[in-house]
N, C-alpha and C positions, 0 to 999 in steps of 0.2 A: 469339511474334507470329505470326499467320497470314501477314503480308506477307513475312516472311523466307524462305518458300518460292515466292513469285512467281518465275517463269521470266524470264531476260533483265534486264540492268542497268536499262534504261530502263523497264521494267515494274515492277521492284522499287521503284524510286523513286517511280513514279507510285501504286502501290498503296499504299505505306507513306504518302505524303504524303495521299492521299484518305482512308485509313482513319484516320488520326491527327486531320486537320483535321474529319472528320465527328463526332468525340467532343469537339471543343474548345468550351468556354464562354469568350469573351474580353469583358473590358469595355472600353469606349471612352470616354475623358473628352473631348469637344470642347470647344474654347474657347467657341464660341457660333456665332453666325450674323451675324458682322459685315460680312461681304463675300460677294459672289458665289462666289469661289474657295472660301471656307470652306464654303458650302453644297455646292459640288461635291465637295469632300474628302468631307464628310460621305455625300453619295450614294453616290461611288465605293467608299467603305469599306464599305458596307452590301451593294453588290453584290458586291463581292470577297468579303465573308464567306458571303454566300449561295451564291456560285459553288462555294465550298469546303466548303459544308455546315457552316459555323462558327456557332454561336449567339452573335450579338454584343448585349451589354447596353449600351445608349446612354446618355449623361448629357450634357445640354447645362448648361455652367458659366455661360451668360449673361456671358462676359467677366469673371467673378470668380474669383480663385485659391481663396477660401474654399470656393467651391462644388466646385471640381475635387478639393481636397483631402478634403471629404466624401465625394464620388463615389469616390474611390480607396479611401478606408477602407470605403465600402459594399461594393465589389468584393471586398476582401479578406475581409470577414466572410461574403460569399456563397461564397468559395472557389473563384472563377475560375480558370481555368488560366494566363491571361495579362492583362495590361492594356496598353492603347494609351493614350497621352497626347499631346495637342497642347498643350504648356504656356502658358498665357496670358502669364506672366512667366517670366524666367530663374532668380530667386532664390526660396528659401523652401521647397525640396522635400526636403530631407535627411531630415527626421522621417517623413514618410509614406513615402518610397520605402524607407527603412530598415525600416519595418513591413512592406512588399511583400516586401522581400528575406528578413526573417525568417520569413515565412510561405512561402518559397519560390515566389513567384509571378514570373515574369519580367516586367519593364516595357520596352516599346519606346516610344521618343519618335518622335513625327510632326512633320516639317516644322519645328519649332523645337526649339533647343538649352536646355540648362539649366546653371547654375553650382552642380555638385554632382560628388562624386566618381563616376567613371565606373563604379564596381563596382556602383552602385546600379541601372543599367539594362542591359539586354542589347545593345541597339543603337539608334542614333538613324538615322531615315531623313529625309533632308532634302536641299534643294538647297544649294549653296554660295552662300550669302545675300550675302557679301562680292563673289564673283564677279558675282551679279546686278547689283548696285549699280555694279560696275566696267564692265560691259557697257553698262549704261544710260549711265554717263559717258562711255565711249569712243565710243558713238554720238554723243553731243552734241559732243564734242571734233572729231569727224570732220566732223560737220554744220554747225558754226559757221566752222570753220578759224581765222583770225588775226582775225575781227571780235569786238568787245566783246560779252560776253553776260552779263548779269545774271540770275541764277537764284532762283527761289523754290522752296522745298521743303516738301512735305506729308510730314511724318514719321509713321510708324506709332505703335502704342500705346508709350507711354513706359516702358521697361524691358524691352522684348520683344526677343528676339534679332534677328527681321528688321529692325526699326526700328534697331538699333544697327548691324548689320552692313551693311545696305543704304545706310545714310548713310556708314560708312566706305568702301566700295567705290568709291561715287561721288565721294567726296572724294580718294581715291587716284588716280581717273582723271583728274581735271580738275588734280591738283597738278602745278605746272610750267607750266601754260597759265594765264599771269596775265591774259590777255582774258577769262577765264571766273571768275566769283565767285558764291559763294551769299549773297544779300543778306537773305534772310529765310527762317527755317524755325521751323515749329511743327507740333505733333502734329494729326492729323486722325482719330487712334483707328481707322485702317484702314476708316472708314466713309464712305459716299457723302455723307450730310448734313453731316458734320463737315468733310470735304474743301471741299464748297461753301462753308460758313460761313467757313473758314479764308482760302480764296482770296479771296472777298469782300473780307476784312480786307486782304490782300496788295494787292489792285487798288486800294484806296482809299488806301493809304500810298504807292503808287508812281505818282502821276500818273495814276490811272485806269487803271493797267496798261500805260501807254505807255513806262515806263521798265523793263519785264519782258521778257527776250529768251526764256526757256523756263521751264516748270514741270516740276518733277521730284517724282513721287509714289511713296512705296514701295509702293503697290498701284494697281490699276487702277480700283477702286471710288472711291477719293479722287480719282483723275485724272477720272474721268467726272463727279464732283461739281464739280471744279474747272473743267472744259470748260464746265459750264453757267454758272458764275459768269462766266466769260470771255465767253460770249455775252451774258449778261445785261448785262454792261458795255459791250456795242456793238462789241466787238472779235471777231477771228475765231481761234479757236484752232487749231494747226496751222500757221498764217500769221503773224498777229501776235505770237502767243506759241506757241512750239514746246512739244509735250507728250510726254514720255516717262516711261514708269511700268514696273511689274512686275505679272506674273500671267498674262497671256494668256488673260483671261476673254472670253466671247462679245461682251459690250458693247463692249470696247475695239476688237474686230474691226469692228463697226458704226461706231465713231467713225472709224476708219480710212478705211472706205468713204465716209463723210461728209467726209474731208479734215481732221477735228478732232483726229485723234492721229497722231503721227509716228512712234513706235516703242514696244514693249513686250516685255520679256524674259518668256519663259515659265516658269511654274512649274507642273509637273504635278500635278493633284489626286490621283493615284494613288500615294500614299505607303504605302496599305495592302497593296497586292499585294507589293512587295518585303519589307514587314514580316512578312505571313503567311508568305512563302516561308522567311524567315530563321527564324521560328518553329518551323515544321514540321521544318526541318532539325535545330535544336537539340534539340527534343524527341524526335527519332528517334535520334540518336546522341551528343547531348551536345556536340557540337562548336559553340563559340561563334563567332558571325558577326563580320565586321569591326565594329568600334566605330561607324564611320560610313559608312553607305551613301549616296552622294551620287547625285542625279537631275542631268538635264541642264538647263543654262540657255541657251536658244536666243532669239535676238533676231528680233522680226517687225517688219516695216515694211509701209506700203502696197505694197510691191513683192512681197509674199510671199501674194498671192492671200487677202486678208482675207475675201471672201465665202466662200470654200472653208473657211477656218479657222473662220468663225463657224458654219456648217453642221454641221461635225464636232465642235463643242463644244456646241451648243445644247441637246442632250438629256442633258447630264450632271449637270443640278441645279443649274447656275449661277444 
C-alpha cells in the first residue's frame, strides 16, 4: 500500500486513514426520524462520511425493525465495506448480524445497544444511557431537597435500550429519597406528539397537574410536547412543574430561555465520527477497537448559556 511509505508517524496515519476512507462504501440503517436528535444524528453522519470521502448508503427504517433487517440484508447483498446500525429495539438481531459476519462485513452499533453476542459487531458507539438517567435524577434530587415530589415519566420506545437504561438510571438516583416518587410512567415513543398526548393524560389524572412536581422525559422531544400540554392546562412548565429530560437539542435550549425547561442531559449526535475512526483503524491493521466507545453525558441548565447552546446546535439538522 502506498501509504506505508509516507514520511512521519502522523503523516502516515493521516495518509492511510484518508486513502482507506476514500475507497469505502458504508451502509447506514437509521431508526427513522422520531426526534430532532435523530435527524441531527443522520445529518452529522452524512457530514462525517462526506468529510472522509466515504460513500454512504442510507436507509430509513421508519421505526420498524423489519425494515432495518431488510436494509441490512440489502447492504450485505451489495457487498458494502461496513454497516452502521442504530437499532430500533434491543432484541432480534442475531440472524441478520450472523449473515453480516459470515460475509466478513464489520457492523458498528450507533447510540443504542442490542441483546446479542458481542462477536457479532465490531464496536458500539454510544453514551452511557444509565448514567444519563442518573444525571437527570441527581439533578432532581438536588433541586427538590427534602420537599415531597411526585414525578411523571415519559418513557421512550418500549423495548429500546435508551428507554430501559434511562429509566433505570433515574430510578437509581432517586432510590433512598422517599420524598421523591414516580407516580405515573408511560411510553411517548420518543416523539413530540405522543409526549404531548401522554402528558395530557397525566395532567387529567393528577388533579389537573396540581399534584405533579416534575416531569422526567427520556428525550427532549417528548419533553417539548409535554411542556405544551402543561401550558395548555394553564400551568407554568419549569415553575409549577419542573422539567428534566435528555438529548440537548436546540428546542430544549429555547425552552430554557423561556423558563419552561429546567435541565437536559446532552447526548451528542456525532456517533459516526468515532465509528469511522474505529473502522479506519481496524481496516488498516486489523486491531479491534474497544467493544464500547462511550461519549460524554453533560448536564445543561438555564445557567449554562442556553442562547449560545441553541446557536451552536441549530445548524446540525435537528
